[in-house]
N, CA and C of each residue as an Amber inpcrd file, in Angstrom:
protein
   234
 150.8120000 103.0070000  86.3840000 149.5470000 103.6040000  86.7730000
 149.8290000 104.7620000  87.7260000 149.2480000 105.9060000  87.4400000
 149.4410000 107.0640000  88.3140000 148.5340000 106.9510000  89.5360000
 148.8200000 107.7710000  90.5280000 147.9840000 107.7870000  91.7270000
 146.5540000 108.1830000  91.3930000 146.3780000 109.1230000  90.4800000
 145.0360000 109.5460000  90.0770000 144.2920000 108.3640000  89.4530000
 144.9730000 107.5940000  88.6280000 144.3300000 106.4370000  87.9900000
 143.8620000 105.4100000  89.0170000 144.5530000 105.3280000  90.1400000
 144.1470000 104.3920000  91.1970000 142.8590000 104.8430000  91.8840000
 142.5480000 106.1250000  91.7990000 141.3420000 106.6600000  92.4360000
 140.1190000 106.5650000  91.5290000 140.3240000 106.3660000  90.2490000
 139.2170000 106.3440000  89.2820000 138.1870000 105.2700000  89.6140000
 138.5840000 104.0290000  89.9160000 137.5550000 103.0250000  90.2310000
 136.6870000 103.4010000  91.4340000 137.2820000 104.0500000  92.4200000
 136.4970000 104.4890000  93.5770000 135.4580000 105.5280000  93.1610000
 135.8720000 106.4690000  92.3230000 134.9570000 107.5050000  91.8490000
 133.8360000 106.8880000  91.0140000 134.1920000 105.9710000  90.1560000
 133.1720000 105.3160000  89.3170000 132.1660000 104.5540000  90.1750000
 132.6490000 103.8510000  91.1730000 131.7410000 103.1130000  92.0550000
 130.7750000 104.0630000  92.7420000 131.2820000 105.1800000  93.2390000
 130.4130000 106.1580000  93.8950000 129.3620000 106.6840000  92.9200000
 129.7640000 106.9810000  91.7070000 128.8120000 107.4900000  90.7220000
 127.7950000 106.4400000  90.3180000 128.2250000 105.2020000  90.2070000
 127.2880000 104.1180000  89.8820000 126.2510000 103.9430000  90.9870000
 126.7010000 104.0240000  92.2260000 125.7730000 103.8970000  93.3540000
 124.8190000 105.0880000  93.4200000 125.3130000 106.2750000  93.0960000
 124.4480000 107.4580000  93.0810000 123.3770000 107.3200000  92.0130000
 123.7530000 106.8190000  90.8500000 122.8070000 106.6640000  89.7430000
 121.6820000 105.6920000  90.0990000 121.9540000 104.7450000  90.9590000
 120.9370000 103.7720000  91.3610000 119.8390000 104.3880000  92.2180000
 120.0430000 105.6120000  92.6930000 119.0190000 106.2860000  93.4910000
 117.8040000 106.6870000  92.6450000 118.0040000 106.8640000  91.3560000
 116.9300000 107.3170000  90.4760000 115.7480000 106.3570000  90.5250000
 114.5940000 106.8940000  90.7530000 113.3680000 106.1100000  90.7420000
 113.0470000 105.3880000  92.0310000 113.9350000 105.4530000  92.9980000
 113.6690000 104.7900000  94.2700000 112.9260000 105.7220000  95.2150000
 112.2320000 105.1370000  96.1660000 111.5850000 105.9330000  97.2070000
 111.5070000 105.1120000  98.4850000 111.1920000 105.7830000  99.5410000
 111.0130000 105.1120000 100.8200000 112.2550000 104.3800000 101.3070000
 112.0440000 103.1750000 101.8230000 113.1300000 102.3930000 102.4100000
 114.1830000 102.0170000 101.3740000 113.7530000 101.7250000 100.1560000
 114.7200000 101.3910000  99.1090000 115.6580000 102.5710000  98.8490000
 115.1000000 103.7700000  98.8080000 115.9130000 104.9660000  98.5970000
 116.8930000 105.1470000  99.7490000 116.3970000 105.0170000 100.9660000
 117.2490000 105.1950000 102.1460000 118.3890000 104.1790000 102.1660000
 118.0810000 102.9370000 101.8330000 119.1260000 101.9060000 101.7990000
 120.1760000 102.2240000 100.7410000 119.7140000 102.5960000  99.5450000
 120.6490000 102.9140000  98.4610000 121.4290000 104.1790000  98.7750000
 120.7860000 105.1400000  99.4310000 121.4660000 106.3770000  99.8120000
 122.6400000 106.0500000 100.7330000 122.4480000 105.1540000 101.6800000
 123.5330000 104.7670000 102.5920000 124.6720000 104.0900000 101.8240000
 124.3310000 103.2420000 100.8680000 125.3550000 102.5780000 100.0510000
 126.1430000 103.6220000  99.2670000 125.4350000 104.5820000  98.6700000
 126.1010000 105.6420000  97.9140000 126.9940000 106.4830000  98.8240000
 126.4840000 106.8640000 100.0010000 127.2690000 107.6980000 100.9220000
 128.5480000 106.9770000 101.3390000 128.4620000 105.6740000 101.5760000
 129.6460000 104.9080000 101.9480000 130.6730000 104.9570000 100.8110000
 130.2270000 104.7320000  99.5830000 131.1280000 104.7730000  98.4250000
 131.7020000 106.1740000  98.2440000 130.8610000 107.1760000  98.4250000
 131.3130000 108.5640000  98.2890000 132.3290000 108.9270000  99.3710000
 132.0680000 108.4930000 100.5840000 133.0090000 108.7510000 101.6820000
 134.3630000 108.0990000 101.4090000 134.3440000 106.8990000 100.8380000
 135.6000000 106.2010000 100.5260000 136.4290000 106.9770000  99.5120000
 135.7920000 107.4520000  98.4480000 136.5500000 108.1830000  97.4320000
 137.0220000 109.5270000  97.9790000 136.1980000 110.1920000  98.7650000
 136.6160000 111.4700000  99.3350000 137.7950000 111.3030000 100.2840000
 137.7880000 110.2470000 101.0750000 138.9110000 109.9830000 101.9810000
 140.1840000 109.6850000 101.1880000 140.0520000 108.9190000 100.1090000
 141.2190000 108.6070000  99.2820000 141.7650000 109.8590000  98.6080000
 140.8720000 110.7290000  98.1630000 141.2970000 111.9900000  97.5480000
 142.0310000 112.8510000  98.5770000 141.4720000 112.9650000  99.7650000
 142.1000000 113.7690000 100.8210000 143.4720000 113.2120000 101.1910000
 143.5710000 111.8920000 101.2890000 144.8540000 111.2660000 101.6180000
 145.8820000 111.5340000 100.5170000 145.4680000 111.3850000  99.2690000
 146.3760000 111.6450000  98.1530000 146.8450000 113.1000000  98.1740000
 145.9100000 114.0080000  98.3890000 146.2630000 115.4310000  98.4230000
 147.2490000 115.7210000  99.5500000 147.0150000 115.1340000 100.6970000
 147.8970000 115.3700000 101.8480000 149.3020000 114.8380000 101.6010000
 149.4090000 113.6810000 100.9950000 150.7320000 113.1000000 100.7840000
 151.4610000 113.7000000  99.5850000 150.7020000 114.1680000  98.6010000
 151.3410000 114.7140000  97.3980000 151.5880000 116.2170000  97.4810000
 150.8910000 116.8820000  98.4170000 151.0220000 118.3290000  98.5210000
 150.1170000 119.0970000  97.5540000 149.3340000 118.3500000  96.7630000
 148.3940000 118.9980000  95.8430000 147.1600000 119.4550000  96.6190000
 146.4300000 120.4020000  96.0400000 145.1880000 120.8240000  96.6900000
 144.1570000 119.7190000  96.5480000 143.3610000 119.5140000  97.5870000
 142.3300000 118.4900000  97.5660000 141.3540000 118.7460000  96.4250000
 141.0180000 120.0000000  96.2230000 140.1000000 120.3650000  95.1360000
 140.6760000 119.9710000  93.7820000 141.9410000 120.2670000  93.5510000
 142.5620000 119.9270000  92.2650000 142.5950000 118.4140000  92.0370000
 142.8690000 117.6730000  93.0970000 142.8850000 116.2160000  92.9770000
 141.4810000 115.7110000  92.6600000 140.4850000 116.2310000  93.3600000
 139.1070000 115.7900000  93.1220000 138.6650000 116.0880000  91.6930000
 138.9720000 117.2670000  91.2060000 138.6160000 117.6330000  89.8350000
 139.2990000 116.6970000  88.8420000 140.5630000 116.4120000  89.0600000
 141.3040000 115.5230000  88.1590000 140.7160000 114.1150000  88.1650000
 140.3450000 113.6260000  89.3350000 139.7760000 112.2840000  89.4400000
 138.4220000 112.2260000  88.7370000 137.5720000 113.2070000  88.9890000
 136.2520000 113.2240000  88.3530000 136.3750000 113.3140000  86.8350000
 137.2710000 114.1610000  86.3630000 137.4690000 114.3030000  84.9230000
 137.9890000 112.9990000  84.3260000 138.9630000 112.3970000  84.9700000
 139.5360000 111.1430000  84.4750000 138.4950000 110.0270000  84.4900000
 137.6650000 109.9700000  85.5170000 136.6460000 108.9220000  85.6150000
 135.6230000 109.0560000  84.5000000 135.2920000 110.2730000  84.1380000
 134.3210000 110.5000000  83.0560000 134.8810000 110.1480000  81.7020000
 136.1850000 110.3320000  81.5100000 136.7710000 110.1780000  80.1810000
 137.6380000 108.9370000  79.9830000 137.8210000 108.1380000  80.9900000
 138.7320000 107.0100000  80.8970000 138.2690000 105.9380000  79.9080000
 136.9670000 105.8130000  79.7080000 136.4730000 104.7940000  78.7810000
 136.3340000 105.2680000  77.3660000 136.5500000 106.5390000  77.1290000
 136.3980000 107.0710000  75.7880000 137.5650000 106.6410000  74.9000000
 137.2670000 106.3140000  73.6800000 138.2930000 105.9410000  72.7030000
 138.8940000 107.2190000  72.1280000 140.1920000 107.4600000  72.3050000
 140.7850000 108.6900000  71.8100000 140.7710000 108.8030000  70.2780000
 140.4990000 107.6980000  69.5900000 140.4520000 107.7210000  68.1290000
 139.0870000 108.1180000  67.5950000 138.0820000 108.1460000  68.4490000
 136.7440000 108.4880000  67.9790000 136.5250000 109.9750000  67.9090000
């Protein structure tokens, strides 16, 4: 498993939490927003740490993680 692959679950969790914001309002929205921000902060910190230790640009790592998270479940035969 590559380092980028280890970041994919964090990115997916953040995106899943963000998607839960749809249709919410008031206190429910605020509560879910905090949950999403926590998940987002975790993935951003992991991306920054990976970039710092690998010497890659943080932007390049983030783009790679987001792309991999979007396409990891796709069947390459389809």
